[in-house]
C-alpha positions in Angstrom: 59.4 19.7 5.5 59.5 16.5 7.5 63.4 16.3 6.8 63.8 19.9 8.1 61.9 19.1 11.3 64.1 16.1 11.9 67.4 18.0 11.5 66.1 20.9 13.7 65.2 18.5 16.4 68.5 16.8 16.3 70.4 20.1 16.6 68.3 21.2 19.6 68.9 17.8 21.4 72.6 17.9 20.7 73.3 21.6 21.7 70.9 22.4 24.6 72.4 20.0 27.2 75.9 21.5 26.7 74.6 25.0 27.4 73.1 23.6 30.6 76.4 22.0 31.6 75.3 18.4 30.9 76.7 15.7 28.5 75.8 15.9 24.8 72.8 13.7 23.8 73.3 11.0 21.2 69.8 9.4 20.8 67.8 10.4 17.8 64.2 11.5 18.4 61.3 9.1 17.8 60.2 10.9 14.6 63.6 10.3 13.1 63.8 6.6 13.7 63.7 4.2 10.8 60.3 3.0 9.5 58.2 5.9 10.9 56.3 8.8 9.3 55.2 12.0 10.8 51.8 11.8 8.9 49.3 9.2 8.0 47.5 9.4 4.7 43.8 8.9 4.0 41.6 6.3 2.3 38.5 7.6 0.6 35.8 5.3 -1.0 34.7 6.3 -4.5 31.0 6.5 -5.2 29.8 6.2 -1.6 28.6 3.1 0.2 28.5 0.0 -2.0 25.5 -2.4 -2.1 26.7 -6.0 -2.4 24.1 -8.6 -3.4 24.5 -12.1 -2.0 23.3 -14.3 -4.8 23.3 -14.8 -8.6 23.5 -11.2 -9.7 27.3 -11.4 -10.2 30.1 -9.2 -8.9 30.1 -5.5 -8.0 33.2 -3.4 -7.7 34.5 -1.6 -4.6 36.7 1.4 -5.5 38.8 3.5 -3.2 41.7 5.9 -3.4 44.6 6.3 -1.0 46.6 9.5 -0.5 50.1 8.9 0.9 52.2 11.4 2.9 55.2 12.8 1.2 58.4 10.8 1.6 56.9 7.4 1.5 58.8 5.2 -0.9 59.1 1.5 -1.8 56.4 -1.1 -1.9 53.1 -0.6 -0.1 50.7 -3.3 1.0 47.0 -2.8 1.5 44.6 -4.8 3.7 40.8 -4.7 3.8 39.1 -6.2 6.8 35.4 -7.2 7.2 34.5 -6.5 10.9 31.9 -9.2 11.2 30.4 -9.7 14.6 26.9 -11.1 14.0 28.0 -14.7 13.3 24.8 -16.8 12.8 24.3 -20.3 14.1 25.0 -23.3 11.8 28.7 -23.5 11.8 29.6 -20.2 10.3 33.3 -19.3 10.8 35.7 -16.8 9.3 37.2 -19.4 7.0 33.8 -20.7 5.8 32.7 -17.1 5.1 35.9 -16.2 3.2 35.5 -19.2 1.0 32.2 -17.9 -0.2 33.5 -14.5 -1.4 35.1 -14.4 -4.9 37.2 -11.4 -5.8 39.6 -10.0 -8.3 41.8 -7.0 -7.5 43.3 -4.0 -9.4 46.0 -2.0 -7.6 47.5 1.3 -8.8 45.3 1.2 -11.9 46.7 -2.1 -13.1 44.9 -5.1 -14.6 42.5 -7.1 -12.4 44.0 -10.3 -11.0 42.6 -13.1 -8.8 42.9 -12.4 -5.1 41.5 -14.3 -2.2 39.8 -13.5 1.2 41.0 -15.5 4.2 40.0 -16.2 7.8 42.5 -15.5 10.6 41.5 -18.0 13.2 43.8 -21.0 13.5 46.6 -18.9 12.0 49.4 -16.8 13.4 47.3 -13.6 13.0 46.8 -12.1 16.5 43.5 -10.8 17.7 39.9 -12.0 17.2 38.8 -14.0 14.2 38.5 -11.8 11.1 37.8 -12.1 7.4 40.3 -10.0 5.4 42.1 -9.6 2.1 45.7 -8.5 1.4 46.0 -6.8 -2.0 49.1 -7.2 -4.1 51.9 -4.8 -3.2 52.3 -1.7 -5.3 55.0 1.0 -5.5 54.3 4.0 -3.4 52.9 7.1 -5.1 51.2 10.3 -4.0 47.8 8.7 -4.8 47.0 5.1 -5.4 43.8 3.7 -6.9 42.3 0.4 -5.9 39.4 -1.8 -7.1 38.1 -5.0 -5.7 35.3 -7.0 -7.3 33.0 -8.8 -4.8 30.8 -11.8 -5.7 29.1 -13.3 -2.7 27.2 -16.6 -2.5 23.5 -16.5 -1.7 23.9 -17.7 1.9 25.9 -14.6 3.0 23.0 -12.2 3.1 23.2 -12.2 6.9 26.4 -10.2 6.9 24.5 -6.9 6.6 26.1 -3.5 6.7 29.8 -3.0 7.5 32.3 -0.2 7.8 35.4 -2.0 6.7 38.8 -0.7 7.8 41.5 -0.3 5.1 45.1 0.1 6.0 48.2 0.7 3.9 51.7 -0.2 5.3 55.1 0.5 3.9 57.9 -2.1 3.8 58.7 -1.5 7.5 55.2 -2.3 8.6 54.3 1.3 9.4 50.8 2.4 8.6 51.0 5.2 6.0 47.3 5.5 5.2 44.0 4.4 6.7 40.2 4.8 6.3 37.0 2.8 6.0 34.8 1.7 3.1 31.1 1.1 3.5 29.6 -2.2 2.3 25.9 -3.1 2.5 25.4 -6.8 1.9 21.8 -7.6 0.9 20.0 -10.8 0.2 19.4 -11.1 -3.6 16.3 -12.2 -5.2 16.7 -15.8 -6.5 16.4 -16.2 -10.2 12.8 -16.7 -11.4 13.4 -20.3 -12.3 14.5 -21.0 -8.7 11.3 -19.6 -7.3 8.0 -21.6 -7.2 4.6 -20.6 -8.4 1.3 -21.7 -6.9 -2.0 -21.7 -8.8 -5.6 -21.7 -7.6 -8.9 -22.3 -9.4 -12.0 -20.3 -8.2 -15.6 -21.4 -8.2 -16.1 -19.9 -11.7 -13.4 -22.0 -13.1 -10.8 -19.2 -13.5 -7.2 -20.1 -12.8 -5.1 -17.6 -10.8 -1.3 -17.5 -10.3 0.8 -16.5 -7.3 4.6 -16.3 -7.6 7.1 -16.6 -4.8 9.0 -13.3 -4.3 12.1 -15.1 -3.1 12.0 -13.4 0.3 12.8 -15.2 3.5 9.2 -14.8 4.7 8.0 -16.8 1.7 5.6 -14.0 0.6 3.8 -14.3 -2.7 3.1 -11.8 -5.4 -0.5 -10.5 -5.9 -2.5 -12.9 -7.9 -2.6 -12.8 -11.7 -5.5 -14.1 -13.8 -4.4 -16.9 -16.2 -7.8 -17.7 -17.8 -11.1 -19.4 -17.5 -12.5 -22.8 -18.4 -10.7 -24.9 -15.7 -13.9 -26.2 -14.1 -13.8 -29.1 -16.6 -11.1 -30.8 -14.5 -11.7 -32.9 -11.4 -8.0 -32.8 -10.5 -5.1 -30.7 -11.6 -1.5 -31.3 -10.4 2.0 -30.1 -11.2 3.6 -32.7 -13.4 6.9 -30.8 -13.2 7.5 -28.0 -10.7 5.9 -24.7 -11.8 8.2 -21.7 -11.4 8.0 -17.9 -11.4 9.8 -18.1 -14.8 6.7 -19.6 -16.4 8.2 -23.1 -16.6 6.6 -26.3 -15.4 3.8 -28.5 -16.7 0.4 -29.2 -15.4 -1.5 -32.5 -15.9 -5.3 -32.4 -15.5 -7.9 -35.1 -15.2 -11.1 -34.2 -16.9 -14.5 -34.9 -15.3 -15.2 -37.0 -18.4 -12.2 -39.2 -17.8 -9.9 -37.5 -20.4 -6.4 -36.6 -19.3 -4.8 -33.4 -20.5 -1.2 -32.1 -20.5 -0.7 -28.3 -20.3 3.0 -27.7 -21.0 4.9 -24.7 -19.5 5.5 -21.9 -22.0 8.3 -20.0 -20.2 6.0 -16.9 -20.2 4.9 -16.0 -16.6 2.0 -14.0 -18.1 0.6 -17.0 -20.0 2.5 -19.9 -18.4 0.5 -22.9 -19.9 -0.1 -23.9 -23.5 -3.4 -25.3 -24.7 -4.1 -28.8 -23.5 -2.8 -31.9 -25.3 -4.9 -35.0 -24.8 -3.0 -37.9 -23.2 -3.9 -41.5 -24.1 -3.6 -44.3 -21.7 -1.2 -46.0 -24.0 -0.7 -49.7 -24.7 -4.4 -50.6 -24.4 -4.6 -49.4 -20.8 -7.8 -48.5 -19.0 -9.5 -45.1 -19.6 -8.3 -42.4 -17.2 -11.8 -42.3 -15.7 -10.8 -45.4 -13.7 -8.5 -43.2 -11.6 -9.5 -41.1 -8.6 -6.2 -39.4 -7.8 -3.1 -38.4 -9.8 0.3 -37.2 -8.6 3.6 -36.5 -10.2 6.3 -39.2 -9.8 9.0 -36.5 -9.6 10.6 -37.4 -12.9 8.0 -36.1 -15.4 5.8 -39.2 -15.0 2.7 -39.9 -13.1 1.3 -41.9 -10.2 -2.4 -42.7 -10.5 -4.7 -44.5 -7.9 -7.6 -46.4 -9.3 -11.1 -46.9 -7.8 -9.9 -50.2 -6.1 -7.1 -48.4 -4.3 -4.3 -49.7 -6.5 -1.4 -47.3 -7.2 0.0 -47.3 -10.7 3.3 -45.8 -12.0 3.3 -44.2 -15.4 6.9 -43.4 -16.3 7.6 -40.6 -18.8 8.2 -41.9 -22.3 8.3 -40.1 -25.6 8.2 -36.3 -25.7 5.2 -34.8 -27.4 2.1 -36.3 -28.9 -0.5 -38.3 -27.0 1.7 -41.2 -25.8 3.9 -39.4 -23.3 3.9 -42.2 -20.7 5.2 -45.8 -20.8 2.7 -48.6 -20.1 1.6 -48.5 -16.5 3.3 -50.6 -13.8 1.5 -51.7 -10.6 3.0 -50.4 -7.4 0.6 -51.8 -4.8 -2.9 -51.9 -3.3 -4.3 -50.3 -0.2 -3.9 -46.6 -1.2 -7.6 -45.9 -0.7 -6.8 -45.1 3.0 -5.4 -41.7 1.8 -7.5 -38.6 1.3 -4.6 -36.6 -0.2 -1.5 -37.7 -2.2 1.1 -35.3 -3.5 4.6 -35.3 -4.8 7.2 -34.0 -2.3 10.9 -33.9 -2.8 12.2 -37.4 -3.5 8.9 -39.2 -3.2 5.3 -38.7 -2.0 3.5 -37.5 1.1 0.0 -38.9 1.8 -2.6 -38.0 4.4 -4.8 -40.7 5.8 -8.4 -40.4 7.0 -7.3 -39.8 10.6 -5.3 -36.7 9.5 -1.9 -38.4 9.8 0.7 -37.4 7.2 3.0 -40.1 5.9 6.2 -39.9 3.8 7.2 -42.3 1.1 10.9 -41.9 0.3 12.2 -42.7 -3.1 13.8 -46.1 -3.4 17.2 -46.6 -4.9 16.1 -49.9 -6.5 15.3 -48.2 -9.8 12.3 -50.5 -10.2 9.1 -48.8 -11.3 7.1 -51.4 -9.4 8.9 -50.6 -6.1 9.6 -46.8 -6.2 9.4 -46.3 -2.5 10.9 -47.5 0.8 8.6 -48.2 3.7 6.4 -45.3 4.7 7.2 -43.3 7.8 5.0 -41.0 10.0 5.5 -37.3 9.6 2.9 -36.2 12.1 -0.8 -35.8 12.9 -3.4 -33.0 12.7 -3.3 -32.6 8.9 -7.1 -32.8 8.6 -7.3 -29.1 9.0 -6.3 -28.7 5.4 -8.5 -29.0 2.3 -5.5 -29.2 -0.1 -1.8 -30.0 0.4 0.6 -29.4 -2.5 4.3 -30.0 -2.9 5.9 -27.0 -4.6 9.2 -25.6 -5.6 11.0 -23.4 -3.1 8.8 -20.4 -2.0 11.6 -18.8 0.1 15.3 -18.6 -0.6 17.0 -21.9 -0.1 16.1 -23.9 -3.1 14.3 -26.6 -1.2 10.9 -28.2 -1.6 7.9 -26.6 0.2 4.6 -28.1 1.2 1.8 -25.6 0.5 -1.4 -26.1 2.5 -4.9 -24.6 2.2 -6.8 -24.7 5.6 -10.5 -25.2 5.9 -10.8 -21.6 7.3 -9.2 -20.1 4.1 -5.7 -19.5 5.4 -2.8 -20.8 3.5 0.5 -22.0 5.0 4.0 -23.1 3.9 6.0 -25.9 5.5 9.7 -25.9 4.8 11.4 -29.2 4.2 13.6 -30.8 6.8 16.0 -33.8 6.8 15.7 -36.2 9.6 17.0 -39.7 10.3 13.9 -41.0 8.5 14.4 -38.9 5.4 13.3 -35.7 3.7 9.8 -34.3 4.7 7.9 -31.2 5.7 9.1 -29.8 9.0 6.9 -29.0 12.0 7.1 -25.2 11.7 4.7 -23.4 9.3 4.5 -19.9 7.9 1.2 -18.2 7.1 1.2 -16.8 3.6 -2.3 -15.5 3.3 -6.0 -15.8 4.0 -9.3 -15.8 2.1 -8.4 -18.7 -0.1 -11.8 -20.4 0.6 -12.9 -18.7 -2.6 -10.9 -21.4 -4.4 -12.0 -25.0 -5.2 -8.5 -26.3 -5.9 -4.9 -25.3 -5.2 -2.2 -26.5 -7.6 
């Protein structure tokens, strides 16, 4: 039909001027010029809008069908563009975004092959910066099927919802089909072993469990009862980070001076095994000589004795009662601190005036000199009964500092890196209230 229209138009243009006494026309009409079509086909997404998780869930598949107008022949190229406008701070660019999207493509029903997204800034592409993908060329047909797998990194959840234009062009560059596909990029839930878990002991000795949900607001799940009998401990700490997957070990100092190891089971419903009694090893003093214990970040233990001397117990054999190497003296003067807890690459310690100090891990490798010189994080930390270093409670796989205030509210401090090192930042997020029913937070 399109050929008939072209011929008819040419006849009219060539004959009519003669009848009016003018010269015969020789130019062909626009619709007959090379590389043009009288119609544009449509692109239709299959299955409706696609939810695309940004995170570890793996790829999802975008599918769409293109219908081409009659008469289109030769190779056809297809482009999908992500019309991103909500660029966040922090150096996000079209190129950086494109690098974090992994895809494979199938055109015309063929096998999936690797294909790559790209940014258009700093290139010869005209127009504003865009993220797009050009699919392999395929021979024109009345209908063409396309499939693109999308696997986004966990830091792309900010993209949100998009109506992404799709255009097909023939060999001359003429658009022969167009449409949009709907993509809803959502933040995924981090894997359970990447989310922290916090425990609290109530006044009756019952231990309760709160798991991080993996949401940006650092919200916690409703509490779960683990079991009773935990009042026999004067101090309980995470020896290795406890997670929502049920992994992570607790070390507990009994009121009778006996030290116990509760290994993680990997079962979130019953995350800790029965206690294993830990000996001092090598003829060391009884554990009753120590007033404070804290993880050394490598499965070992720091312990402060009654004289204020800090000792380093490095992890030794696995299993049995002798899990630590013989103790090594770190230094004296640690009685100035009312709280000591593992945090990131070292310790944070609060003194009697409420000032929080950070001890960065040393690169010396010496168990007697595990830290560099302390540095001041900030003041005002006396408002908290307990401060505990935990695994990430939000989304970004960093250490958190969990703090229970004297009024029963609980707060999370995300970690920040400064010129001095890695420590809790100044901003805090409230996670709950009513925690004054607990005598210890772990």
